[in-house]
C-alpha positions in Angstrom: 138.4 -30.4 4.1 134.7 -30.2 3.7 134.0 -33.3 4.7 134.3 -31.5 8.9 131.2 -31.1 10.7 129.3 -28.0 9.3 127.7 -25.1 11.1 123.9 -24.0 10.5 122.2 -20.9 10.0 118.9 -20.8 10.5 116.3 -19.2 8.8 113.0 -17.6 9.8 110.9 -20.8 8.6 113.0 -22.3 10.7 114.4 -24.3 7.8 118.8 -25.2 8.1 122.0 -24.1 5.9 124.9 -26.2 6.7 127.7 -23.8 5.7 131.6 -23.4 6.2 134.0 -21.6 5.8 137.2 -22.7 4.8 141.1 -21.5 4.4 143.8 -18.7 5.2 142.0 -15.3 7.1 145.7 -13.3 6.8 146.4 -12.8 3.6 143.3 -9.9 3.2 141.8 -10.9 0.1 138.4 -10.7 -0.9 136.3 -13.9 0.8 135.5 -16.5 -2.2 131.7 -18.1 -2.1 130.9 -20.9 -4.3 128.0 -21.9 -4.6 127.2 -24.8 -5.8 124.6 -26.4 -8.7 121.0 -29.5 -9.0 122.1 -32.6 -6.8 125.3 -31.5 -6.2 126.8 -30.1 -1.9 129.0 -28.4 -0.7 131.6 -31.3 -0.1 132.3 -31.6 -4.4 133.9 -28.7 -4.9 137.1 -31.3 -3.8 139.8 -30.8 -5.1 139.5 -27.8 -6.0 138.2 -26.1 -2.4 141.6 -27.3 -0.9 144.3 -25.4 -3.7 141.4 -22.0 -3.3 142.1 -22.3 0.6 145.2 -21.5 0.2 145.4 -17.6 0.7 141.6 -17.1 0.7 138.1 -17.4 3.3 136.1 -20.2 1.3 132.5 -20.7 2.1 131.2 -23.2 0.4 127.3 -24.6 1.7 124.6 -26.9 1.1 121.9 -26.1 -0.8 118.4 -25.9 0.5 117.6 -29.6 1.6 120.6 -31.0 -0.1 123.1 -32.7 2.2 123.5 -31.4 5.5 121.1 -28.5 4.8 117.0 -28.6 6.0 113.8 -27.2 3.8 111.6 -25.3 6.9 109.9 -28.3 9.1 106.5 -27.9 7.3 108.6 -29.0 4.6 105.7 -27.8 2.0 108.2 -24.4 0.7 108.2 -25.1 -3.5 111.8 -25.2 -4.0 112.5 -22.0 -6.3 115.6 -20.3 -7.7 115.0 -17.0 -5.3 114.4 -19.1 -3.1 117.6 -20.7 -2.1 118.6 -17.4 -3.3 117.3 -15.2 -0.5 119.2 -18.2 2.3 122.4 -17.1 0.6 122.2 -13.7 0.6 120.7 -14.3 4.6 123.8 -16.2 5.1 125.7 -13.5 3.7 124.2 -10.7 5.8 125.0 -13.2 8.9 128.3 -13.7 7.8 128.8 -9.7 7.6 131.5 -9.6 5.1 131.8 -6.5 3.0 132.8 -7.3 -0.4 133.1 -10.6 -0.9 133.5 -12.5 -4.8 131.3 -15.6 -6.1 131.9 -18.4 -8.0 128.4 -20.1 -9.6 128.6 -23.9 -10.5 125.8 -24.5 -12.6 122.6 -24.3 -11.2 124.5 -22.8 -8.6 125.4 -19.8 -11.5 121.3 -19.0 -11.8 121.3 -19.0 -8.0 124.0 -16.3 -7.6 122.8 -14.7 -10.6 119.3 -14.3 -9.2 121.1 -13.3 -5.4 123.0 -10.2 -8.1 119.3 -9.1 -8.8 117.0 -9.5 -5.9 117.5 -5.4 -5.9 115.9 -5.3 -9.3 112.7 -7.7 -8.9 109.2 -7.2 -8.9 108.1 -9.0 -6.0 109.8 -8.9 -2.5 112.9 -6.6 -3.8 115.9 -6.6 -1.5 119.4 -4.8 -1.1 122.4 -6.0 -1.0 124.8 -4.9 1.8 128.0 -6.0 0.6 129.3 -5.5 -2.6 130.5 -8.4 -4.7 133.9 -7.1 -7.6 133.7 -9.8 -9.4 131.4 -13.3 -10.2 131.9 -17.1 -11.7 129.5 -17.9 -13.9 131.1 -21.8 -14.3 128.7 -24.7 -16.5 126.1 -22.3 -16.0 122.4 -20.0 -18.2 120.8 -17.3 -17.8 117.0 -18.7 -17.5 115.7 -22.2 -18.3 116.5 -23.6 -21.3 114.7 -23.0 -23.6 116.8 -24.8 -27.1 118.9 -27.0 -26.5 117.8 -29.4 -23.9 121.5 -31.0 -23.1 121.5 -34.1 -21.1 117.7 -35.3 -20.1 117.8 -37.9 -17.1 115.2 -40.8 -16.5 112.9 -39.7 -14.1 113.8 -41.7 -11.1 111.9 -45.6 -10.5 109.5 -45.6 -8.0 110.5 -44.7 -4.4 108.3 -47.3 -2.6 111.5 -49.7 -1.5 114.3 -48.5 -0.1 117.0 -48.9 -2.8 120.1 -50.0 -2.2 123.9 -49.1 -2.1 124.5 -50.2 -6.5 121.0 -49.7 -7.3 121.6 -45.4 -6.2 124.9 -46.2 -8.2 123.8 -46.6 -11.4 120.7 -44.3 -10.2 123.7 -42.0 -9.9 125.7 -43.1 -13.8 124.9 -41.8 -16.4 124.1 -38.3 -15.2 127.5 -38.5 -13.9 129.1 -39.9 -17.2 127.1 -36.9 -19.4 128.4 -34.2 -16.9 132.4 -35.0 -18.1 132.0 -36.9 -21.7 132.3 -39.9 -23.5 136.4 -39.5 -24.1 136.8 -39.1 -20.5 135.4 -41.7 -19.1 136.7 -44.1 -21.8 139.9 -43.7 -20.0 141.6 -45.9 -17.4 143.0 -43.6 -15.9 140.3 -41.9 -14.3 138.6 -44.8 -13.2 139.6 -44.8 -10.2 138.3 -40.3 -9.8 135.1 -41.8 -12.0 134.1 -44.3 -9.7 134.9 -42.6 -6.2 132.5 -39.4 -7.6 130.2 -42.4 -8.0 130.4 -43.9 -4.2 130.1 -39.5 -3.6 127.0 -38.7 -5.8 125.0 -42.3 -4.4 125.1 -41.9 -0.6 121.5 -40.9 0.0 120.4 -37.6 -1.3 118.1 -34.7 -2.3 117.4 -35.0 -6.0 115.7 -31.9 -7.1 113.7 -32.6 -10.3 114.8 -29.7 -13.1 111.1 -28.6 -12.5 111.9 -26.8 -10.3 114.1 -25.0 -11.9 112.6 -24.7 -14.9 110.7 -20.9 -13.5 113.4 -18.7 -12.7 113.1 -16.3 -15.6 115.6 -13.8 -15.2 115.7 -12.0 -18.8 114.0 -8.8 -18.1 115.6 -7.5 -15.2 119.6 -8.0 -16.4 119.3 -4.7 -18.4 118.5 -2.8 -14.7 121.9 -5.2 -13.4 125.5 -2.7 -12.3 128.4 -3.3 -13.6 131.0 -3.1 -10.7 131.7 -6.5 -10.4 133.9 -7.9 -12.9 132.0 -11.1 -14.8 134.2 -14.1 -16.0 132.4 -17.3 -17.9 133.7 -21.0 -17.3 132.2 -23.4 -20.3 132.9 -26.5 -21.8 132.6 -26.8 -25.4 131.4 -31.0 -24.1 129.4 -29.9 -21.6 126.1 -32.1 -22.6 124.6 -31.2 -19.4 124.8 -27.1 -20.4 125.5 -27.0 -23.5 128.3 -24.5 -24.9 125.7 -22.4 -26.8 123.9 -21.8 -23.3 126.9 -19.2 -22.3 126.8 -17.0 -25.6 123.2 -16.5 -23.1 125.1 -15.7 -20.5 127.3 -12.9 -22.3 124.8 -11.5 -24.4 122.0 -10.3 -21.2 126.2 -9.7 -19.2 127.5 -7.6 -21.8 131.2 -7.2 -19.8 131.4 -10.7 -18.9 134.0 -12.4 -21.3 135.0 -15.9 -22.2 137.4 -17.4 -20.4 140.8 -16.9 -22.8 142.9 -19.6 -24.6 146.1 -20.1 -24.6 148.9 -20.4 -22.8 149.7 -17.8 -20.6 148.7 -16.9 -16.8 144.4 -17.5 -16.5 144.3 -19.0 -19.9 143.1 -23.0 -21.0 144.4 -24.1 -23.3 141.4 -25.5 -25.0 137.6 -25.7 -24.5 137.4 -28.6 -24.1 135.2 -29.8 -21.6 133.0 -31.7 -20.1 130.0 -29.8 -17.4 132.3 -31.1 -14.1 135.0 -29.2 -15.2 137.5 -28.4 -12.8 137.8 -32.8 -13.3 139.5 -31.3 -16.4 143.3 -30.4 -16.4 144.5 -30.0 -13.3 143.5 -28.5 -10.5 146.3 -26.3 -10.4 145.8 -24.9 -13.5 142.3 -23.7 -12.4 143.4 -22.2 -9.3 145.7 -20.0 -11.8 142.1 -19.2 -13.9 139.9 -18.0 -11.3 143.2 -16.3 -8.5 144.0 -14.6 -12.2 140.3 -13.1 -11.9 139.8 -12.4 -9.2 143.1 -10.7 -8.0 142.0 -8.2 -11.2 141.4 -4.7 -9.4 138.3 -4.8 -9.0 136.0 -2.1 -11.0 134.6 1.8 -10.0 131.2 1.1 -8.7 127.6 1.6 -10.5 125.5 3.7 -8.9 123.2 1.8 -10.4 124.7 -1.5 -8.4 125.0 1.2 -5.5 124.0 -1.6 -2.6 125.7 -0.4 0.6 
């Protein structure tokens, strides 16, 4: 679905955000905003996107400078989490949705948190003219990696010559392998899927550096965050990109958040034995049930501190 031609939103600085609204708008379900992570593009949400869009509208988009989205004409802006959160805010204001749910994956989880904290930051705070009722924070963190480092990609080779397709694939391979886990990668049954993913992530996309998220320091703003948005944390114990220990930081800074439950009931996972690329594990139906079970929970009463619209 996300391979269709996108629409574009043009920001005041001339940059463009490529986005798609996919799915069924006749069910009355709240729109779901999917916020993708570092070096990823909107199509990387498949096959989860296709399943989630069966009974609700789903917004997918490329972060600034990624996929079909562009930098400003000058190209001299500092690419920060706050800038990408403000890009998302601009797009959501344009779409004029009054209530939404958000799922942020990896760096996308940081962008989602920054969006929620924009009303409280010291410099140029801005209110949100919509309510976020449900937030899913998947394989993410609350700021720079300051304890377990997890996988650290090697510096890319010199860009003084154009790389061949095979060179690009081999450059991307270690990161993709780290986003899964050795057992998953070694399983012959996953070989075709791994190669398909490797082809996708090798398709000439911009590679932001980890240093671009190093300045995201949100800790002092969390106490100001209202509690009217329910928060679900999804994080695998085999995550080698953002180690599982970082999920405890999310739960500490957002005390009303809860970890996805382990079990065999509705909305539960059979285990937390999965890697960073979480929806490549189990089945898409399992993840659909986990997410929809959470999104279908009644929204909480509005906290006066978080009254944003």
